[in-house]
N, C-alpha and C positions, 0 to 999 in steps of 0.2 A: 763648491764643497762647503759643508757647514763650518761655521767659524769656530774652530777649536784651536787653542794654543798648541804650537808644535810639540811642546814637551808632553802635553796630555795626549795628543793625537798618536804619538808613538809610544809614550810611556805607559798608558793605561793597558793596552794589549800585552805589554811585557809583564806588568804587574799581575795581570789576569793569568798569564801563563805560569808565573811563579807561584801564585796562589793555587792554581789548579794542580801543580806538581806535588803539593804536600800530600804524602801518603798516609792519611789519617788512620786507615785500617791497620797498617803496619805499626804506626806509632802507638796507637791505643792498645792493641793486643800485646805488643812487647812490654808496654808499661804496666798493664794491669793483669796480664795472665802469663807473661814470659814466653808467649808463642810467636814464632815467625810465620805469619800466614802465607808467605811465599813458599815455604817449605812443607806446608801441611794442607790437607784438604784438596781443593781445586788449585791451590797456588795463587789465587787471585786476591788482591788487596781490598776488594769491595765488601759491602755490608753482608752479602749473602754468605760468603766464606767466613767472615768474622762471626756471623750468627752460628754457623756450624761448629766453629772452633772455640769461640769465646762467650757465646750466649747472647741472649736478646738485648741486654743492657749495652754491651759494647757495640752490637750491631746497630742499635738505634743511634748511639753517639757517632758512629762512623757514617751512617746515612745522613744525619743532620749536618755533620762537618763537611761532607762531600757536596751536599746541596748548597751549603753556604759558599763553597769555593766558586760556584758559578753565579750564585745570586748576588753576592756583594759587588764584584767588579761590574757586572751588567747593570745593577742598580745605579752605580756611580756613572756609568756611561749614559743611562737614560736621564739622570738628573742634570747632565750638562749639555744635552743635545735636544733640539726641538723635534717635534713630530714632522718628519720629512723623509724622503727617500734617502737623502744623504745621511741623516741621523740614523736611519735603520741600518745603513751600510756600516757605519762605525760601531753600532751596537752589535751587529753580527760579527764583526772582526773581534771584538772583545769576548763575545760568547765562544767563538771557535777557539780563541787562544786558551780559554779556561779548559775546554774539552780536550784540546791537544796536550795541555799540561798534565791532565789526568791520565791520558792514554800513554804519553811518552814523558814521564817525569824527569826533569833534569837532576833531581836529588837522587834518583836511582839509575843514573847514567842512561836515561831514555829507554829503559827496559822495565819490565815487570809492573807496568801501570795497570789501572783498572779498565773497566769496559765502557765507562762513560755515561751510564744511565743517570746516576744521581746528579752529577755535575751538570749534565744537559737539562735535567729537570729544574735545577736552580736557575739556570739561564733563562729558560722559557717561561718559568713562573713569572718573571719580570717582563719580558718583551712580548709574550703572547700567552697571557694567563688562561684564557678560555680554552685555547688549543691544548695547552699543557694539561689542564684539568681533565679534558676528554681523554687524553693519552693515559693519564694516571688512573682514571676509572677503568679504561680498557686493560691496563696492566693488572689492576687488582682483580678484576673479573677473570682474567686469563690465569692468574696464579690459582685462584679458587677452583677453576674448572680443570686445569691441567696439572696442578701441583708442581710446576716447573717454572722457575724464575726466568730462565734463559728464553723460553718460548714467549713468556709474557713480555720480556724486554724487547724481543724482536717485533712482536705485534705492535707494541706501543711506539716503537721507533718508526716502523713503516707507516703508521697512521699519522705521525706528527706533521710531516710536510703538507699533507692534504688538509689537516685541520688548521694549520697556520695560514695556509692560503685562503681557506674558506672564512676564517675569522678576522684576518687582517688585510688581505689583498695586497700584501707587501712582497714585492719580488725579492729584495735582499733578505728579508726574514725567512721567506719560503726557501730560498737558496741555502741559507744557513741551516735550516732544519733538515734539508735534503743532504747536505754534506755531513752534518752530525749523525744523521741516521745511517748514512753509508759507512762512516767510520765505526759506529757501534756494531753494525752487521759484520764488518770485516773482523772486528775483535771477537765476535761470537762464532767464527767459523768452526773452531773445535766443538762448540756446543751444538751447532747445526749438524755436524757429522754424527754426533752422539744421538741427537734427536731422530735422525734418519735411521740409525741402527737400533734405536730403542734402548740405548744404554745411558741416556742422560740422567744426571742426578735429580732426585726429587727434592723439593723444598723441605717437606716433612715426610719422614718414613712412616 
């Protein structure tokens, strides 16, 4: 195993989870618009619902904050580990901790979390930047063509494990991408049902 101090080995994933749990969409909309995003719109705390309820500025701030929740702890993990399979395993653990924090935030009693796209983007911008960029491009194109963020999120998530494998060849990082994609898809099950029935919300009406 890569030589990491025990405190860091166990502490950084915990810190990553706690950072990932911060519900920035809820905090920002409450502070600047007085709206509880959990009780309005789609009920989600992510940037898309914030955009619908609080406007573009709050949505951009929410998106940036959620991306940083994944980016910062994973960047710290990268900075203290060498390029190796063991290092990738540790980085993957830190990344998944951030994603799980966003999905199941301790500050909201493990409920009412986001759907994981932004925080996963922050994680993979650090550990697999080329693969992440490909998924971001696919997301943007899908939104433009379908006008549905949920469909674009699903496409980008499904693409990520394949692009991570093709660009890094790392089993731990590919596994991390696969688990993250699976969690994101599970969180999108209500959206999938609405997409099938043709009742899914459009990004812009």
